[in-house]
DRENZA-845199 format. One record per residue (C-alpha): residue in three letters; x, y, z. Coordinates in steps of 0.02 Angstrom, whole numbers, plus 32768, in hexadecimal, padded with zeros to 4 digits. Each point is the difference from the previous one (the first is absolute). Layout:
# DRENZA-845199
ALAXYZ ...
# end
This chain:
# DRENZA-845199
MET42F727BC7828 ALA7F9F80958042 GLN8010805180A9 GLY7FE380A38058 LYS808A807B7FD4 ASN808C7FFE8081 GLU808980817FE4 GLU80757FA48076 ILE80007F617F98 ILE807B7FF07F6F THR80087F6E7F88 VAL80947FE17F8D LEU801B7F867F71 ASP80A77FC77FB9 ILE7FE27FAB7F59 GLY80A17FAB7FCD THR803C7F7C7F87 SER80097F748080 LYS7F8280338085 ILE7F6F80758024 CYS7FFA804380B2 ALA7F7F8066805E MET8010805680A8 ILE7F82805D806B VAL8046807A807F ARG7FBC807C807E ASN804B80AE7FFA PRO7FDC804C80AC ASP801F80B9801D GLY80A980188050 GLY802C7F467FFD ASP805A7F847F91 LEU7FA47F947F83 GLN7FB07F628044 VAL7FEE7F6A7F8F LEU7F517FB4800E GLY80097F7A7F79 THR80677FC17F6F GLY7FDC7F907F6C GLN806A7FAF7F79 ARG7FE07F9C7F62 GLU806B7FBF7F73 SER800380757F6B LYS7FD97F9B7F64 GLY7FC2808B7F8F VAL80948078800B GLN809E7FF97F98 ARG809280778026 GLY7F888071805D TYR7F84800B7F6F ILE7F4F7FBD8007 ALA80017F6D7F86 ASP7F5E7FAB8036 MET7F7680708043 GLU7F957F738046 GLU808E7FA9805C THR804080A2804A GLU7F53803B8034 SER7FDF7F5A8056 ALA80A58008805F ILE7FDE80B38038 ARG7F567FCE8045 ALA80487F69805B ALA808E8065804E VAL7F8B808B8037 GLU7F7F7F878046 GLN80877FA98066 ALA803780A88048 GLU7F4A802E8023 ARG7FE17F5E8060 ILE8098801C806E ALA7FD680B8801C GLY7F487FDB801F MET7FC380877F89 ASN7FD680217F4B ILE805D80817F9A GLU7FCF805E7F64 ARG809B80607FC5 ALA80BB7FE47FF3 TRP80A6804E7FD3 VAL80557F987F79 GLY80B87FE57FDC PHE803D80017F4C SER80A17FA27FDB ALA7FF87FE07F44 GLY809980167F95 GLY8003809D7F9A LEU800480778095 LYS806880977FCE SER803080A4804C LYS802880AE7FC4 VAL802580A8804E GLU7FB380A77FD5 THR805A809C8040 MET7F9B809E801B ASP803D80AA803B ALA7FB380A68031 ASP804480B08014 LEU7FD5804080AE GLY806180A57FFB GLY804C7FE880AC HIS7F5A7FE68058 ARG7FE77F888091 ILE7FCA7F557FC4 GLU7F4D7FDC8034 ALA7F967F637FF5 ALA7FA3804B7F6B HIS80A280127F9E ILE802C7F4A801D ARG7F507FC67FD5 ASP7FFC80637F5E LEU80AB7FBB7FD0 HIS7FC67F4E8022 LEU7F6380137F98 ALA8061804E7F70 GLY80787F6D8005 LEU7F707F858004 ARG7FB2804F7F66 ALA80A97FFA7FA6 ILE80197F458018 ASP7FEC7FA27F5C PRO7FD57F478017 GLU80217FE37F46 GLY7F6B7F8E7FEA MET80157FAF80AC GLU7F9F801780A2 LEU804080698090 LEU7FFC7F9D80A2 HIS805D80788073 ALA804680B07FFB HIS806E80298095 PRO8065809F8021 THR80B47FD08026 LEU808B80818015 TYR7FF480BD7FFB THR807F807D7FBF ILE800A80B18046 ASP8069807D7F9E GLY806F7F747FC1 LEU800F7FA680A7 GLY7FC57F4E7FE4 GLY7FCA7F778077 VAL7F86806B8063 LYS7F767F988050 ASN7F8C80868046 PRO801080B17FBA LEU7F688044805C GLY802680A68057 LEU80A580227FA6 HIS801F80967F8F ALA80317FDF7F4C ASP800D80517F56 GLN7FDE7F597FAA LEU7FB17F5F803F ALA80057F5B7FA0 VAL7FC07F528025 ASP80207F567FB3 ILE7F617F987FF2 HIS80157F457FF1 ALA7F797FA67F9E VAL7FDC7F467FFF LEU7FB37FC77F5B THR7FB87F5D7FC4 GLU7FAC7FB77F67 ARG7F4780267FF3 SER7FB27F577FDA PRO80507F9C808F LEU7FCB8086807C ARG7F4D80007FC0 ASN7FFA7F428001 LEU80367FFF80B6 ASP7F7E8082802F HIS7F787FA27FA3 CYS80327F5B804F VAL7FF4804480B1 ARG7F5980547FDF SER7FBE7F5E7FB4 ALA80257FB080A9 TYR7F82807C804B LEU80838072804B GLY801180BA7FE9 VAL80AF80427FDC ASP803F80878075 GLY80A2800F7F9F ILE80827FA07F9D VAL80B1800B8043 ALA80A27FD27FA7 SER80537F73805F PRO80A88059801D VAL7FA68096804D ALA7FA67F8F807B THR80947F908025 GLY806E80958028 HIS7F86802C808C ALA80117F518048 CYS80B87FD48005 LEU806B809D7FEC THR803380688095 ALA7FEB80BC7FFD GLU80BE80148003 GLU80167F8C7F6B ARG7F8080617F9B GLU805680A18032 LEU80B57FD17FD9 GLY7FDD7F9B7F63 VAL7FD57F497FE6 ALA7FD07F897F75 LEU7F6B7F8D801D VAL80027F5F7F9B GLU7F5D7F9E8006 LEU80197F4D7FC6 GLY7F4F7FCF7FD3 ALA7FC87F5F7FB0 GLY7FF680457F50 VAL804580B2800B THR809380528057 ASN7FE580B98025 VAL8097806D8022 SER7FDE80A98051 LEU806A808B804A PHE7FD880688099 ALA805880A28031 GLY7FD680978068 GLY7F787F978050 MET7FA57FE47F5B LEU7FF47F8B7F6B VAL8069804B7F73 GLY80197F757F80 LEU7FB27F5D7FC7 THR80137F787F7E SER7FBB7F4F7FE9 ILE80577F617FC8 PRO7F8E7F767FB8 PHE80587F75805F GLY7FDE7FB980AC ALA800B7F6F807A SER7F897F947F9A ASP808080017F72 ILE807A7FAB8077 THR7F7B7F7E8029 ASP7FDF7FE27F47 ALA80BB7FE87FE1 ILE80087F7C8088 ALA7F687FA57FBD THR804780017F4F GLU80B07FCD8031 PHE7FCB7F698067 GLY7F5F7FD07FA7 MET7F8D80168096 ARG7F57804F801E ARG7FFF80B98023 ALA7FAF7FEA80AB GLN808C7F8B8036 ALA808380767FB9 GLU7FBA808C806B ARG80027F93809B ILE80B37FC67FE2 LYS803880B37FE0 CYS7FB3803B80A4 PHE803A7F6F806F HIS80A87FD17FB1 GLY803080917F91 SER808080868028 ALA805B808D7FA9 THR80A37FD68059 THR806A7F637FFC SER804B7F93808A PRO807B7F6D8003 ARG7F717F848024 ASP7F9B802B7F65 ASN80497F707F99 HIS7FD57F838089 ASP7F4F8039802A MET7F887FA07F8F ILE7F4B802F7FD7 ASP7F7C7F857FC7 ILE7F98803D7F6E ALA7F657FBF7FAA PRO800D80157F43 ALA7F6A80447FA3 MET7FED7F5C7F9F ALA80377F7A807B GLU80057F4B7FC2 GLU7FB07F7D806E GLY80817F9D8064 ALA808F80757FD2 ASP8078803C8086 GLN7FDD80AF8041 PRO808480747FB8 ARG806A8070806D ILE8061809E7FE6 SER80878050806A ARG7FE480A68056 ALA809580417F9D GLN7FA27FDE7F5C LEU7F68805C8042 ILE806680978038 THR805980087F58 VAL7F5980187FA7 ILE7FC680818080 ARG80A180647FF4 ASP7FFC7FFE7F43 ARG7F5680568001 LEU80358075808C ASP809980327F9B TYR7F8E803C7F76 LEU7F8880598076 MET8087805A8063 GLY805280347F5E GLU7F5C80527FCC VAL7FEB805180AC GLY80B280447FFA THR7FE480477F53 ALA7F5F8053803A LEU8055804E8097 ASP808F80437F97 ALA7F8680477F7F MET7FA4805B808B GLY80A1804F803F PHE80047F9E80A4 THR80BB801A801B GLY807980588073 PRO7FF5800D80BE VAL7F437FF98003 GLY7FF57F6F7F85 ARG80367F798078 GLN7F667FC3805D VAL7F877F827FB2 VAL7F687FB48055 LEU7FC47F5A7FBA THR7F4B7FCF801C GLY7F707FA07FB1 GLY7FE47F447FFE GLY80A47FE17FA5 ALA805E804F8091 GLU7FD07F6B806D LEU80787F8E7FA0 LYS808D7FCB8074 GLY809E80677FEB VAL7FBB80727F79 ALA802E80A1805D ASP80B67FC88011 TYR80027FCC7F4A ALA7FB680A77FC8 GLN8080805E8067 GLY808E7FAA7FA5 ALA7FAE800E7F55 LEU7FD080B98010 GLY809880398063 ARG7F8D805C8079 THR7FC47FE880B2 VAL7F627F977FFA ARG7F837FD68088 THR7F5B7FA27FFD GLY7F6980728014 ARG7F737FC2806E PRO7F6280638027 ALA7FFC805E80A3 PRO7F987F9C807E LEU7F468020800B PRO7F9A7FCA8098 GLY7F9B7F667FD4 LEU80627FD67F63 PRO80167F427FF2 GLU80B27FC18005 ALA7FE77FB07F55 HIS7FDC80AC7FB5 SER8093805C804F GLY80887FD37F82 PRO8042805B7F65 ALA7F7A7FAF7F92 PHE7F7C80688059 ALA805B80A78004 THR7F8E804A7F7A LEU7F637FCC805D CYS803A805280A2 GLY803E80987FA0 LEU7F5680177FAF ALA7FB0800780AB ARG807B8084803E PHE7FF480647F5E SER7F4280068005 ALA7FFE802A80BB GLU807880927FEC GLY7F9F80467F6E PRO804780047F4F ALA807C80917FF1 ASP7FD580127F49 LEU7FF080A27F9E ARG7F697FBC7FA4 VAL7F9E800780A2 MET801D80BB8001 GLN7FB8800E7F52 SER7F687F92801D GLN7FD57F8F8092 ALA7F957F947F90 GLN807B7FED7F70 LEU805D7F598001 VAL806980127F63 ILE801F80947F8F GLN803980127F4F SER805C808C7FA7 GLU807380187F6C GLY80B3803D7FD6 GLY80B07FD58051 SER807F7F747FF8 MET80097F59805A TRP80947FE28074 SER804680B07FE9 GLY8036804C80A3 TRP7FFF7F7E808B ALA80B77FCD7FEE GLU802980B9800C LEU7F90800A809B TRP80687F778053 ARG80A1805B7FD0 ARG7FBD809E8050 PHE7FDD7FA2809F VAL80B17FB78000 ALA804880B07FE9 ALA7F968043808F PHE80367F6D806E ARG80B8801C7FDC SER7FF680BA8024 GLU7FAB7FDF80A7 TYR80787F788039 
# end
């Protein structure tokens, strides 16, 4: 997969539990991204975002990339890769500096960022991202851009996204084994936020819930930035498994029935609408069994009850409350289930909408739904350039390690600070 280097060409890979997708885009100066080719293959070697079979995953990556190459009419050699495994965590490191009333210059902000970066303790994990969030000037919180202001003291909250080491290294090794260089590995919520959240939503405060096949990631955005993140090891494939188990059918048929007949909401006709099923061990000459749509929906809602309970608990633990804790965006493949946004709105007691990626020229209709939000977000993230403090420290460094600190301490307080700043402004 070699070619002459072309700085305008960007390739992205979304390696998920149910599918592996590749997309090649052109990034023209001054213009929007243009999709040149896409590829997709079933993901057989990934479980809950983790690489479980290196050979199967490597083969699927090659097949997806080769399909995108054929459509684009070119060969590619490097890619940005999305990472959606469970175990993603976040923490906040607060750094401050005494400026003695001087005017804040770019060097002051840069030095503060680098000091915060050095202070982050992954506690045996790998650091995927380190983003500056909100600034505080002489006790005034919620400041987005302090450059040019005078201050006695300047502080910044740095949000770090952490993950387990081995899964990240397995992903990197798997992609490189498919003869692709790795430009960068991006946490799925970071990429997805670029795809399906508006600038106003990110500014005012929003929760992004990605219903993946094996993992549900819950992340918070405020002040235009990602400020909190947690992962739930449960996804849409668990609903499929529950259907297959309940009615004794093959998993592939359970998935098809869920997609075509399933719903998260009920209607008066559900008891009358019948669905033919093929049992996993059908006897020759036996009548084909049938189930009602009401029976199917009961199983789906039972699993959704559990999932939304976990999502609600995660949101409460992250301090997503009050006037800015009302908006939730639901995306990922699980968000394509009929009625799931309405169901989530009732279960969570918050306004919920379905998040779809912003349109890209040349993007196939089949790849424009919530299931492909991460893929589109990866393209936008890589085109804009990673706003990551690690780039300031070393352009070549992909992950860093350091020691000291405490997991989870600080980011609920960060959200509370944002709420306080929001209330004082409005």
